[in-house]
C-alpha positions in Angstrom: 9.1 34.4 173.8 12.8 34.8 172.9 15.0 37.4 174.5 16.1 40.0 171.9 19.8 39.7 172.4 19.6 35.9 171.8 17.9 36.3 168.4 19.9 35.8 165.2 20.6 38.8 163.0 18.1 37.7 160.4 15.4 37.4 163.0 16.2 40.9 164.4 16.1 42.3 160.8 12.8 40.6 160.1 11.3 42.1 163.4 12.7 45.5 162.5 11.2 45.4 159.0 7.9 44.5 160.7 8.1 47.7 162.7 9.9 46.6 165.9 12.4 49.5 166.4 14.0 47.9 169.5 15.2 44.9 167.4 17.4 47.3 165.3 18.8 48.8 168.4 19.9 45.3 169.6 21.5 44.7 166.2 23.3 48.0 166.3 24.6 47.4 169.8 25.8 44.0 168.7 28.1 45.4 166.0 28.7 49.1 166.6 32.1 48.7 168.3 33.5 46.5 165.5 32.2 48.7 162.7 33.1 52.0 164.3 36.6 50.7 165.1 37.2 49.6 161.5 36.0 53.0 160.2 38.2 54.9 162.7 41.3 52.8 161.8 40.8 53.9 158.2 40.0 57.6 158.6 42.0 58.4 161.8 39.7 61.1 162.9 37.1 60.6 165.6 34.5 63.1 164.3 34.8 61.9 160.8 34.6 58.2 161.9 31.4 59.1 163.8 29.9 60.8 160.7 30.7 57.9 158.5 29.4 55.5 161.1 26.1 57.3 161.1 26.0 57.3 157.3 26.6 53.6 157.3 23.7 52.9 159.6 21.4 55.4 157.7 22.2 53.4 154.5 21.6 50.1 156.3 18.2 51.4 157.7 17.2 52.7 154.3 18.1 49.4 152.6 16.2 47.4 155.2 13.1 49.6 155.0 13.1 49.4 151.2 13.3 45.6 151.4 16.5 45.5 149.4 18.6 43.6 152.0 19.8 40.2 150.7 19.8 37.5 153.4 22.3 35.3 151.7 25.4 36.8 153.5 26.0 37.7 157.1 24.7 41.0 158.3 28.0 42.1 159.8 29.9 41.3 156.6 27.4 43.4 154.6 27.6 46.2 157.1 31.4 46.1 157.1 31.4 46.2 153.3 29.2 49.4 153.4 31.6 50.9 156.0 34.7 50.0 154.0 33.2 51.4 150.7 32.2 54.7 152.5 35.8 55.0 153.8 37.3 54.3 150.4 34.9 56.9 148.9 36.0 59.5 151.5 39.6 58.9 150.7 39.0 59.1 147.0 37.3 62.4 147.4 40.0 63.7 149.7 43.0 62.1 147.9 44.6 60.8 151.0 45.6 57.4 152.3 44.8 56.1 155.8 47.4 55.7 158.4 47.2 54.9 162.1 48.1 57.7 164.5 47.7 57.3 168.2 45.2 59.8 169.5 44.2 61.2 172.9 40.6 61.1 171.8 40.3 57.4 170.8 42.3 54.3 171.3 41.4 51.1 169.5 42.5 49.1 172.5 39.8 50.7 174.6 37.2 49.0 172.5 38.9 45.6 173.0 38.0 43.8 176.2 40.9 43.5 178.6 40.9 41.1 181.6 41.2 42.5 185.1 45.0 42.4 185.3 47.1 44.3 187.7 48.6 47.8 187.0 51.9 46.4 185.9 50.3 44.1 183.3 48.1 47.0 182.1 51.0 49.3 181.7 53.0 46.7 179.8 50.0 45.9 177.6 49.5 49.6 176.8 53.1 50.1 175.9 53.0 47.0 173.6 49.8 48.2 171.9 51.5 51.6 171.3 54.5 49.8 169.7 52.4 47.6 167.6 50.3 50.6 166.5 53.4 52.5 165.3 54.7 49.4 163.4 51.3 48.9 161.7 51.2 52.6 160.8 54.6 52.3 159.1 53.4 49.5 156.7 52.5 50.2 153.1 48.7 51.1 152.7 47.7 47.7 151.2 49.5 45.7 153.9 48.1 48.0 156.7 44.6 47.5 155.3 44.8 43.7 155.5 46.2 43.9 159.1 43.4 46.2 160.2 40.7 44.1 158.6 42.1 40.8 159.9 43.2 41.6 163.4 41.0 44.6 164.4 37.9 43.9 162.4 38.3 40.1 162.9 37.5 39.3 159.3 38.6 36.1 157.5 40.9 36.2 154.5 38.0 35.2 152.3 36.0 38.2 153.7 39.0 40.5 153.2 39.5 39.4 149.7 35.8 39.9 148.9 35.7 43.3 150.6 38.9 44.6 149.0 38.2 43.0 145.6 41.4 41.0 145.4 42.1 37.2 145.4 42.5 35.3 148.6 46.1 34.7 147.6 46.7 38.4 147.2 45.2 39.1 150.7 47.3 36.3 152.2 50.4 37.6 150.4 49.8 41.2 151.8 49.5 39.8 155.3 52.6 37.7 154.8 54.6 40.8 153.6 53.1 42.9 156.4 54.4 40.4 159.0 57.8 40.3 157.3 58.0 44.1 157.3 56.9 44.3 161.0 59.6 41.8 162.0 62.1 43.7 160.0 61.1 47.0 161.6 61.2 45.4 165.0 64.8 44.2 164.4 65.9 47.6 163.0 64.3 49.4 166.0 65.2 46.7 168.4 61.6 46.7 169.6 60.7 44.2 172.3 57.1 43.3 172.6 56.2 42.2 176.2 
């Protein structure tokens, strides 16, 4: 018998559809940090991100139970698309654009695994993350979106293009301009990343 965490996503989904609730828990634990982080980076509010995260998984559960899930794509890409669409819907309803603000309640870099470095290294890394976060926050919305999806959600440019409904060249161009703008802001502010 296979150990649950070693099963592929499609095997966990099949088991869940057959009534094994634990298999969905394994699937949820596999991707919750990535999906929640992406939602949070778009809405910038911990409570709202938690609400949207729950809505995303309610929609996923509903779709799986109704047998409407299409196995052709990867589960995580499908779940990320649902999360992205719910964030876009929220912003359309509330007519505001996402921007990254550091918060005492949640820090994206807490989700990322850090090695066991000494206190000096951790302090320098934290300061660097803060500087990067402020630079990304200052980008135009479309450039910021690509940076978030590429570097924080770890999506390919093909996945980003599909998710945001633009061509791969447009997604690549937005990333290129984001990097140019970040370099320009660093030069203007004389920011040094350690």
